[in-house]
VEXVEX-213017 format. One record per residue (C-alpha): residue in one letter; x, y, z. Coordinates in steps of 0.05 Angstrom, whole numbers, plus 32768, in hexadecimal, padded with zeros to 4 digits. Example, Ala and Ser with C-alpha at 12.3 -4.5 7.8 and 13.67 -1.06 7.14 Angstrom:
# VEXVEX-213017
{rec a,{80F6,7FA6,809C}}
{rec s,{8111,7FEB,808F}}
END
This chain:
# VEXVEX-213017
{rec d,{8846,85D4,8853}}
{rec a,{8812,860B,884A}}
{rec r,{87F9,8602,8891}}
{rec e,{8840,8608,88AB}}
{rec t,{884A,8648,8882}}
{rec l,{8808,8662,889B}}
{rec g,{881F,8657,88E3}}
{rec m,{885D,8680,88D5}}
{rec c,{883B,86BC,88B6}}
{rec v,{87F8,86C3,88DA}}
{rec r,{87EF,86D4,8923}}
{rec a,{87B0,86E6,8949}}
{rec r,{8787,86EB,8909}}
{rec l,{87B8,871C,88E9}}
{rec p,{87EA,870C,88B3}}
{rec l,{8831,871F,88C6}}
{rec e,{8841,874B,888A}}
{rec a,{888D,874B,8892}}
{rec t,{8890,8700,889D}}
{rec f,{8862,86F2,8862}}
{rec k,{888C,871E,8834}}
{rec r,{88CD,8700,884D}}
{rec l,{88B4,86B9,883F}}
{rec v,{889F,86CE,87F9}}
{rec d,{88E1,86F3,87ED}}
{rec d,{8909,86B6,8803}}
{rec a,{88E0,8687,87D7}}
{rec i,{88E9,86B5,879A}}
{rec a,{8934,86BB,87A7}}
{rec q,{8939,866F,87AA}}
{rec i,{8913,8667,8768}}
{rec r,{893D,869C,8745}}
{rec h,{8980,8681,875E}}
{rec n,{89A9,8670,8720}}
{rec r,{896A,8673,86F4}}
{rec t,{894D,86A4,86C4}}
{rec v,{8903,86A9,86D3}}
{rec d,{88D6,86DE,86B4}}
{rec v,{8897,86CF,86DB}}
{rec i,{888E,86A3,8718}}
{rec r,{884C,867E,8722}}
{rec v,{8835,8673,876A}}
{rec y,{87FB,864D,8787}}
{rec g,{87E1,8676,87C2}}
{rec e,{87C2,8644,87F1}}
{rec l,{87C5,866D,8832}}
{rec g,{8786,8695,8824}}
{rec h,{875E,8656,8814}}
{rec l,{8774,8635,8855}}
{rec l,{8761,8673,887D}}
{rec w,{871E,8675,8859}}
{rec q,{8711,862C,886A}}
{rec d,{8721,863B,88B3}}
{rec g,{86EC,8672,88B5}}
{rec r,{8721,86A9,88B6}}
{rec d,{8705,86D1,887C}}
{rec e,{8722,8715,8891}}
{rec t,{8767,86F7,889A}}
{rec a,{8762,86D6,8856}}
{rec l,{8750,8719,8837}}
{rec r,{878D,8739,8858}}
{rec v,{87BB,8702,883D}}
{rec e,{879E,870D,87F7}}
{rec a,{87AD,8757,87FE}}
{rec l,{87F5,8746,8810}}
{rec w,{87FB,871B,87D1}}
{rec n,{87E4,8757,87A9}}
{rec e,{881D,8780,87C8}}
{rec v,{884F,8749,87B7}}
{rec i,{8835,8746,876F}}
{rec a,{8844,8790,8769}}
{rec t,{888D,8781,877A}}
{rec y,{889B,8740,8755}}
{rec p,{8886,8723,8712}}
{rec l,{8857,86EF,8730}}
{rec i,{8818,86CC,871C}}
{rec v,{87F4,86B5,875A}}
{rec r,{87C0,867F,8752}}
{rec c,{878E,8676,878A}}
{rec g,{875B,8640,8795}}
{rec y,{8721,864B,87C3}}
{rec a,{86ED,8615,87D1}}
{rec n,{86A7,8627,87BD}}
{rec g,{866F,8621,87EF}}
{rec v,{8695,862B,8830}}
{rec p,{8659,8631,885E}}
{rec h,{8670,866A,888A}}
{rec c,{8684,8698,8850}}
{rec a,{865D,86D8,884F}}
{rec a,{864A,86F3,880B}}
{rec a,{866B,8736,881C}}
{rec a,{86AD,8715,882D}}
{rec m,{86AB,86EC,87ED}}
{rec h,{869E,872C,87C5}}
{rec r,{86DB,874D,87E6}}
{rec l,{8705,8710,87D6}}
{rec k,{86F2,8712,878D}}
{rec a,{8703,875D,878B}}
{rec l,{874A,874D,87A3}}
{rec h,{8756,871E,8768}}
{rec s,{8763,8739,8723}}
END
């Protein structure tokens, strides 16, 4: 499921901002349909998959997009990154941590 979504919203190492936001908008509309929800909790797996694939910069861009979405909707995004991914540069990991609050 997450790999399929990733294929829809990332091309040539760049996240497709409009597609990503449309997918999130559609998912939120589906959750809110006929329900009263104050805060929606989301598990953000895309960044982790990109990180595992050695696409650190793309993962960082996806995380930045999540931050933009959070500014629009009452969301709590949970992310899970594996520790000890061999190719991860310390600088990239530091930038990733800075994107999370």
